[in-house]
N, C-alpha and C positions, 0 to 999 in steps of 0.2 A: 171882611178881614178885620180882625182885631189887632190892637197894638200892645206891646209890653210897656211897663211904666216909663222906660227910656224912649219910647216912641218907635221902636222897631216892630216890623210885622211879626205876628205870631205865626209860626209855620203850621199849615194845615197838614203837611207831610214833612217829617224830619228826614235827615239823611239816612237814618236807619230804615225808615219805612220805604223810602225811595229804593234802597238796595233790595228790599223784599219784593218790589214790583218790577224793577228792570234787571235784565241780565248783565248789564255793564258793570265792570270793575275797574280799579285803578290800572292804568292811567286814563281809562276812557269813561269813567263815571263823571259826567259833567254837569249834574244837577245837584246843587247843595241843599236847597230848600224850596218847598212849594208853598206860596202864600195865598193863592186862590185856586180853587179846584171844583169843577163840576164834571164828575166822571161821565164820559160819553159826549161831552160838550166842549169844555175849555179848561185851560190850565195857565197859571202864571207862576213862574219859578225864578229863582236867583242863581247865579253862578258867579262865585268870587274868583277873580283872576289873580293868581299869585305868582311871584317871580320863581318860586321853587318848582313849578310845573316843568316836566321833562322837555316839552317842545321848545322852551325858551333857550335851551343849550345851544340849539342850532338855528333858531328862527327869530331873530337874527343876532349873532353876537354883537354886543355894543348897542343894539337897537331892538330890544324884544317886542315882537308883535304877535298877537294870537293869530294862528293860521285860520283863514276863512273856513276851511273844511271843518275845523273843530267848532267853530261858531255854528255852522249848519248842523253838525252832529248834536250839539247841545239843543238846538231847536227841535231836532228829530226825537231826542230823548223826552223832551217835555210833551211833544206830540204822542209819544208812546204811552205816557202816563195817562192820557185821556182815555185810551182804549183798554188799558189793563184791568179796569174795574167794571167793564161792561159784561154782565153775565151771559148775554146772548152770543158773545163771540167765542169761538173755540180758543182754547189755550194753545199757545205755541209761540214761535219766534216770528215777529214782524220785522221786515227789513225794508230798506229803501227800494222803491220801484221807479222813482223819478224825482226830478227837481225842476221846477218851472219858475222862471222870473226872479230868481234869487239875485239880489243886488247888494253890494257892500258900499256903505256910505261914508264910513270913517274907520280908522284903525282902533283896535282894542289892544290895551297895554296892561302890564301888571299893575295892580291897584284898582282897576276898573271893576264894577259889579254889573254883570249883565242882568237885565230884567227881560225875561223870555216869555212872550205871550203866544199861545197857540189856540186855535179854534178849529174844531172838526168841521170840515165843509161837506164831506160826503163819505159814505160807506156803502160798498157794493158787495153783495153775495157773501158777507161776513168775512171776506178775504182781502179786499182792496180798500184802501181809504186815502183821503187827502185832507191835509190840514193847511191852514194859512197861519204863517208864523212871522213874528216880529221880534227884534231885539233892540232894546234901547240902553244907553249908558247915560245916567244923569239927565234923562229926558230927551236925549238926542238919539235919532234913529241910526242904528249901526248896520242892520241887515234885515231884509224882509224877503219873503217869497212863499211859494207853495211846495209842500213836500208830499210825495206819494209813497205809500207803503203797501206791502203785500205779505200775506201769511206764508211762511215756508213750510212745505209739508215735511 
């Protein structure tokens, strides 16, 4: 990973490139930038959490907290980036097939920046896969677990 003169990570994948790789769009495009990327192996990405995101209107008024399901969805999207550039896989839509051992350790609030790390654990019959994912904020563990995905026909 290289750094800008200001010390910020240089994206390996910009938001525009991510939109070309994943089918998600606003308000479900939850990956802002990829800072480490090994297609077919691992990816590390950033998600900037801002107060103007639609979920904060109702979750919760007066005490905005990022819903855990959206943290898991962000993890899944980073996992999806791992497989999008694997030429041996068929093109198509990969969706959740299971979630194991996901635990939330601390709340996520507007102003936080999620550092999302995913590593491919297994791939079977070019249709089913599993990733290990972890989210931190300022070096503190927020969420971790394993996510399974499957190719939809």
